[in-house]
C-alpha angles and dihedrals in degrees: 000000000000118000144146118266133170108274096241122061116249095255092051090052090049092055089058106041149012109264123212117215124203125254136242123336104182099044090045092052087049091051088051094057107274109138114244089229091063123091106250095201091058088065088074085075105025101038108016089157091067093049094045091050090056090051091048092050092053092048090051089051091058106268115158093189126041124191126222121250091246105101093123099028095120126113095253095057096037091051089070088065097041090253100114093130094055099076096109094038096052095043094047092047092047092051093048093049092052092044091053092048093048097044107173095322102079142022125252124223118201106226118219119176132188123282096230095244120129107230095207093061101024119114123245088253091053091052092048090049091049091052090048095051092047089052091049092050094048093048094050093046091050090049089050092057109258119162097215140002118246113203100190145175094018116158100180121068091204091057097047089049088058090049093049093051092046093047093048090051097047099036106025095164097057127088115237126225109199111197126184134196120224131203124235090272091061098252140107123237096285092048096257116154122229093260092056092044092052092047093050094049091048091050090051089061107253117152097213136037128208147178118203145162113012127119097321144281099320095057092042091051092050091051093046092053089058096043096051090077089076089076099231126119108275131219122197120193112165130183118253088257124281117322122248128200110244118175090341095309130106109239129181114223107202107105127222089246089056089053089053090061093046093045089061091047092049092052092047088050089058106271114145094181123048132177144128140271132191115004097011120125139191087274091059089050091048090058093045091050089053090054091048091052090052093049100030110140095041090101096040118121101187136017096243124134115284121250124262094265124125103255097170097252135083121241094252130204128323108269119246110265111264095243091057099051099081142334088263091050090050091055091047092049091049092053095244121156108251133191127209126185124196114237121178128181114247118248111277138045105304122080093176100106093048092047090051090049092051092050091049091052095048091046088053094056105272110144101214142352123224126209123209125228105236096321115215086006093286123149118240140130111318112263089227089063093045093049089049089055091049090056096041100045104031108012089239118163109227137189111230117214113218119192132183098228107087109030132060121224094275090048092050091051091050091046093055094044090051093047092052092046093058093047104265110144105161121078133176107199121208138161093236136224115288116251093248090074093056142060095284108047091165091063116111119248115217107191095169083154130024122209093281092051091047092050090051091049092051094045089049089052087051085062092051098256133119121224091272091056096253121136115261110238108245099027133274140326123247105212127163102219120211125180137193132252129189108211088185096053114141091232103040093175090058092045092053092045088053090049089054089055090049090052091051090047090059111278114154101181140029123222111185131211112253114297124203099166115076093194091053092051092049089051092050093046090054091049093054100040090104090066093063091214125149114244131212106197116222116239126186116177109219117232102193146356089257089054091051093049092048093051093046097046106030110029116078115234095021119119117177112182117239092243090056092050089047090054090053091047092056096058124071119252116263129040094353092054092048090049091052091047091054090048091053092048092049093050093053096042096045090048093058103030092108091053098053136048098230152335131265109202124198108191110205122238093359093296095146093166088070089063091057091048090053091048097046107130094355098125096038102031 
C-alpha cells in the first residue's frame, strides 16, 4: 500500500526531539455527545467524521503523535456489543482514519488496550484467545499504516507479555511502546514496583516504555522517575486527575495549566514522549506542546537534522559560524589553547576590586574572564551588570554564566536579549545551585528551564527564533554556548548521558568542575571523545588542608584523592599551604594540557595571584 509517511522512522525522530502525543479519545467523544453505552470503536465505521475531528483537533493543538481509536477493539470487549467479528474491520478503519488525518505531518500510534481477563485465573483457552485477538489487532493496524504499536493501560504483566509477543509476531517491523498503569501504592496488579516492571518490559524486547492513566500527573511522574532507570525511551500520559460527578456528568479536574507544569517536570525527569490519557483534551495537549517547545532538545541524543514532523516551529536561520561569534569562539574554532579565570564581584555596591583583578589577569595573558550567576545561591551584583562594566571600562571579553534558578522563561529570554544587545557573546549555561544552599534559603527557586532547556533556548535564538518558534525581530543571536561537566559526579554514566543531551541541545564547549585526580580526568576524556567537543578543564588551587577537606566532604561533584589531601595536611597553613596547592594544580594541569583545549581556573577566596602562579609557563612550557 502506498502512502505518505514522515521521512524519518519513528525511533529516529525520537532520538532527536521530544514528541507530544495526543490526549483522550473516549472521554472526549463522551464530552461531545456520544453515549457512554455506545461502542466507541464502532464509530470508526459508522461516524468516521467524529473520530477524524478529534484527531484534527489534537493535531491543531500541537500533537506530533496521534493514537488510533482502537483501544478496546479486541474480541473480548467487542463481544459485549455483539461485534466480536469486527476486530479487523474496526482496527483497519481506525488506522486509516488516523493516517489520513496525520498525513505526512505526524506519526500514528496503533492503540491496543487490555482484554479485561485476569491472567492468573484465566483458562488456557482464554489466554490463547487473548493472544489471537492481540495479533489480529496488530496486523490490522500495521496494514492500516501506523508507525508504532501502543500497548497501553495494562495492569497485568502476564497480559502485556502476551500482547508483546502477539504484536511482534503479527507486525514485526513496528516498534512497540508498552505502557502500564499503576495503583496508588506504586505497583501493578501483581505487586511489581516500577523498576521491576520497566526491567521486565525491556527484557521482553520492547523499544519504548510508558506509564499512563492512573490517578493523575503526580502519580505518573513518580512512576516515570523510577522507570527511567531501565534505559529505554519513556512516555508519560497521565489522566487529568480523578473524575468527579458534576451535575450528573463525569468531569476531570486537572486543568491544562496544571499539565503545563507537569509536562516540564516529566521532561526533566527523563520523559521523551508526553501526552494525556482519560479526561485530557486538545487544550491540555496545547499546553504540553508549549512546554515541549520550550524544552525541546533536552531529550536529543545527537545534533542531526530533525525529522519531517510538524513540531510547531519553523527551521529558522542558519547559525553564525562558530569562529565568527566572538574572539574566544575564534580561538576555540582554531584549536588554540585558551585560559579562563573566574572573577566575581564581591557582595555590596562596589565592583572596583573585581574589575581591577580582571584587568590584571588579562594584562598577564589570560584570554577571558568568566562571571558566575549568583554562585552558591548568594546575592550580589548581577553578572550582566558586571560584564557590561568589563566591556565598557576595560574592553575585556567575558563569559556570562546563565543559570535556571532565578528567572522564569520570559525573564531568561529578556536576559539573553539584553546580553546580546550590549555585546556579550559567550555564555556558560548551568542549572544553578538551589537557594537552600545559600544565604536566603527561603527564596523561591524558579527553574522553568534547566541547563538543557536553557541551551536549547539559546541555540534556538542563534537560529533567529524565540522559544515559541516565532522569528526574533532584527535577526538572530550569535552566542558561543558552553556547558558544565562534573567529572567527579557520583553517577558518571548519568552525567555523560546528560552531557550528550546538552551537546544535542546546542552546547559548543565543555567547562568542567575542578579536577584533582589526573586518572579520573583521563577516564572522563576518553568517555566523551565521541562528542568531539573542546574541553576547558577546571582547576582550583587549594589553599589549606581544611579547604581540601571541606571541598571533598561537603561540595557535590568534588573528589580530592586521599594522597592530595595528605599532601595538604603535611604542610602548615598559610603561605606554605598555598604554595603546595599551586604545585598540585600545576602538576595536574601540565599533565593534561595536550588532551584539553584550555583551562578554567577558579581562584579561591579572591586570590587571583594564585591563578597566575598556576599558569606560569603553561602556554610556552
